[in-house]
C-alpha positions in Angstrom: -4.6 12.1 7.4 -4.1 12.7 3.7 -0.7 11.8 2.4 -0.9 14.5 -0.3 1.3 17.0 1.4 2.6 15.4 4.6 4.1 12.1 3.6 7.9 12.3 3.3 9.4 11.4 -0.1 11.0 7.9 0.0 14.5 9.4 0.2 13.7 11.2 3.4 15.6 9.9 6.4 15.2 10.7 10.1 17.6 9.5 12.8 16.6 6.2 14.4 15.6 6.1 18.0 15.8 3.1 20.3 12.8 0.8 20.7 12.2 -2.2 22.9 13.1 -5.1 20.6 11.6 -5.6 17.2 13.6 -6.6 14.1 17.2 -7.6 15.0 17.6 -4.2 16.7 17.2 -0.6 15.5 20.5 -0.7 13.6 19.2 -3.6 11.5 16.0 -1.7 10.9 18.0 1.3 9.7 20.2 -0.7 7.4 17.3 -2.6 5.8 15.3 0.6 5.3 18.3 2.5 3.8 19.1 -0.3 1.5 15.6 -0.5 0.2 15.3 3.2 -0.3 18.5 3.0 -2.4 17.1 0.1 -4.4 13.9 2.1 -5.1 15.8 5.2 -6.1 18.1 3.2 -8.4 15.1 1.5 -10.1 13.4 4.9 -10.5 16.5 6.5 -12.1 16.9 3.5 -14.4 13.3 4.2 -15.6 14.0 7.9 -16.1 11.9 8.8 -13.1 12.3 11.0 -10.1 12.8 8.7 -7.0 10.5 11.0 -5.0 7.6 9.8 -7.2 7.7 6.3 -5.7 6.4 5.8 -2.2 7.5 2.9 0.0 4.6 1.1 1.8 6.0 -1.2 4.6 3.9 -4.3 4.8 3.9 -5.0 8.5 1.5 -8.0 8.7 2.6 -10.6 11.3 5.2 -8.2 12.9 4.6 -6.4 16.2 4.6 -2.8 17.2 8.3 -2.7 18.1 9.3 -3.7 14.6 7.0 -1.0 13.2 8.2 1.7 15.5 11.8 0.8 14.7 11.1 1.6 11.1 9.0 4.7 12.0 12.0 6.0 13.9 14.0 5.8 10.6 11.5 7.9 8.7 9.1 5.3 7.4 5.5 6.6 7.8 3.3 4.3 5.8 2.4 0.8 6.9 0.2 -1.9 5.3 -1.8 -4.5 7.1 -3.7 -7.5 5.6 -5.6 -8.8 8.7 -8.0 -6.5 10.5 -8.0 -8.4 13.9 -4.2 -8.3 13.9 -3.9 -4.7 12.7 -6.2 -2.9 15.1 -4.3 -3.6 18.4 -1.0 -2.9 16.7 -2.3 0.4 15.4 -3.5 1.3 18.9 -0.1 0.3 20.5 1.8 2.3 17.9 -0.4 5.4 18.4 0.3 5.2 22.1 4.1 5.2 21.7 4.9 6.9 18.4 6.3 10.4 18.2 5.4 10.7 14.5 2.3 10.7 12.4 1.7 7.3 10.8 -0.5 6.3 7.8 -2.2 3.0 7.8 -3.2 1.2 4.6 -5.5 -1.8 4.5 -4.2 -4.1 1.7 -6.0 -7.4 2.3 -9.3 -8.9 1.0 -12.3 -7.1 2.5 -15.2 -8.9 4.0 -18.5 -7.0 4.0 -18.8 -7.4 7.8 -15.4 -5.8 8.3 -15.9 -2.6 6.4 -16.9 -0.4 9.4 -13.7 -0.8 11.4 -11.7 -0.4 8.2 -13.5 2.8 7.3 -13.1 4.1 10.9 -9.4 3.3 11.4 -7.5 3.3 8.2 -6.3 6.1 5.9 -6.1 4.1 2.7 -7.7 0.9 1.4 -6.0 -0.7 -1.6 -8.2 -3.7 -2.1 -11.6 -2.5 -3.2 -12.9 -4.9 -5.9 -16.7 -4.5 -5.6 -19.2 -1.6 -5.7 -21.0 -3.0 -2.7 -17.8 -2.9 -0.5 -17.0 0.6 -1.7 -20.6 1.8 -0.8 -20.3 0.3 2.7 -16.9 2.1 3.2 -18.4 5.3 2.0 -21.4 5.0 4.3 -19.3 4.1 7.3 -16.5 6.6 7.0 -16.9 8.9 10.0 -17.9 12.4 9.0 -15.1 14.0 11.1 -12.4 12.2 9.1 -11.2 13.2 5.7 -12.4 11.0 2.8 -10.9 7.5 2.7 -8.2 7.1 0.0 -9.0 4.0 -2.0 -7.5 2.0 -4.9 -9.4 -0.5 -7.1 -7.8 -3.9 -7.0 -7.6 -5.5 -10.5 -6.7 -9.1 -11.3 -4.6 -9.0 -14.4 -3.4 -12.6 -14.1 -6.8 -14.3 -14.2 -6.1 -16.5 -11.2 -9.1 -18.0 -9.6 -7.6 -17.7 -6.1 -6.7 -14.0 -6.5 -8.8 -11.1 -5.4 -9.5 -8.2 -7.8 -12.1 -7.1 -10.3 -11.9 -8.0 -14.0 -9.9 -5.3 -15.8 -12.9 -4.9 -18.1 -15.1 -3.9 -15.1 -12.6 -1.5 -13.6 -13.9 1.6 -15.4 -17.5 1.1 -14.3 -16.3 0.6 -10.7 -14.1 3.7 -10.9 -17.1 5.8 -12.0 -19.2 4.5 -9.1 -16.5 5.2 -6.5 -15.9 8.7 -7.9 -19.5 9.6 -7.1 -19.1 8.5 -3.4 -18.4 11.6 -1.3 -16.6 9.9 1.7 -14.2 8.1 -0.6 -11.4 9.5 -2.7 -10.4 7.3 -5.6 -6.6 7.4 -6.0 -5.8 4.6 -8.5 -5.3 0.9 -9.0 -3.7 -1.9 -7.0 -2.6 -5.3 -8.4 -0.9 -8.5 -7.2 0.2 -10.2 -10.4 0.9 -13.9 -10.4 4.4 -14.6 -9.0 7.2 -15.0 -11.6 10.9 -14.9 -11.6 11.0 -13.8 -15.2 11.4 -10.0 -15.6 9.7 -10.2 -19.0 6.6 -11.8 -17.5 6.7 -9.3 -14.6 6.9 -6.3 -17.0 4.0 -7.6 -19.1 1.7 -8.0 -16.1 2.5 -4.6 -14.7 2.1 -3.1 -18.2 -1.5 -4.5 -18.2 -2.2 -2.7 -14.9 -0.9 0.5 -16.3 -3.0 0.1 -19.5 -6.2 -0.2 -17.4 -5.1 2.9 -15.4 -4.6 4.9 -18.5 -7.9 3.8 -19.9 -9.7 5.1 -16.8 -7.8 8.3 -16.9 -8.7 8.8 -20.6 -12.4 8.8 -19.5 -11.7 11.9 -17.4 -11.4 10.2 -14.0 -8.5 11.7 -12.1 -6.1 8.9 -10.9 -2.6 9.4 -9.5 -1.7 6.0 -7.9 -0.4 2.7 -9.1 0.1 0.4 -6.1 2.1 -2.6 -7.5 5.4 -4.3 -6.9 6.8 -6.1 -3.9 10.2 -7.3 -2.7 10.9 -9.6 -5.6 9.6 -7.5 -8.5 9.7 -3.8 -7.5 12.2 -2.8 -10.2 9.9 -4.0 -13.0 6.9 -2.4 -11.3 8.6 0.9 -11.0 9.7 0.6 -14.6 6.0 0.4 -15.6 4.9 3.4 -13.5 4.3 2.2 -9.9 3.9 5.0 -7.5 3.6 2.8 -4.4 5.6 -0.4 -3.8 4.4 -2.7 -1.0 7.4 -4.3 0.6 7.6 -6.6 3.6 10.3 -9.3 3.4 13.1 -6.9 2.3 12.3 -4.7 5.3 11.4 -7.0 8.0 13.0 -10.3 7.0 11.2 -13.7 7.0 7.7 -13.6 8.4 6.8 -15.4 11.6 3.8 -17.7 11.4 0.5 -16.1 12.3 -0.9 -17.3 15.7 -4.4 -16.1 15.1 
């Protein structure tokens, strides 16, 4: 289930196949997906980067299996979910109907009593912020599965309501996770405070990149910066993002959660 060799580059496209509903139809899924891939590629080129170094993670929370499968039929393979109870039945439904391998990323806050199903069902976890949670994921990752890819979530905005470890604590957490055999530390994730100002956006993403480089300078191998969403992905890519997490630009406005 590793994405190291099997995940298509963001520019990869496959022909869309019909699905039963979802989005505003398969044609709409295809047009949204193609437009977003072009936007990512343009941002990468503007930053002097190869577009294939930026991966698109489709944030599918609150959307059903049909919407997900419509995007999978267009070549999208990686999907992010925030809510475990919502995600597990969708993942099972997609597995029953998909003709393609799909990668599932958990990107929401992690409660200690939810670590086992996360460790058992997901390929990536982007939101590890405490050693205790990492240890539980490590202990509960099934032996028959490859190590769970994880990112440390850092809070570079200092918001009391935001998840994430203090940037000054990230190195110690990285060292601890690196010693856990059932986890593979990949990098950092961040959700900076919202801002419409590109200067502010760049500064916040630059702080994430600085923490990333500090950890790498200590000999810990990282390759992933998960940052940037629909409204700020250009600035994130300019500061080195390797995964951008996009929901609205792909799926449109989110329906209200019913659970």
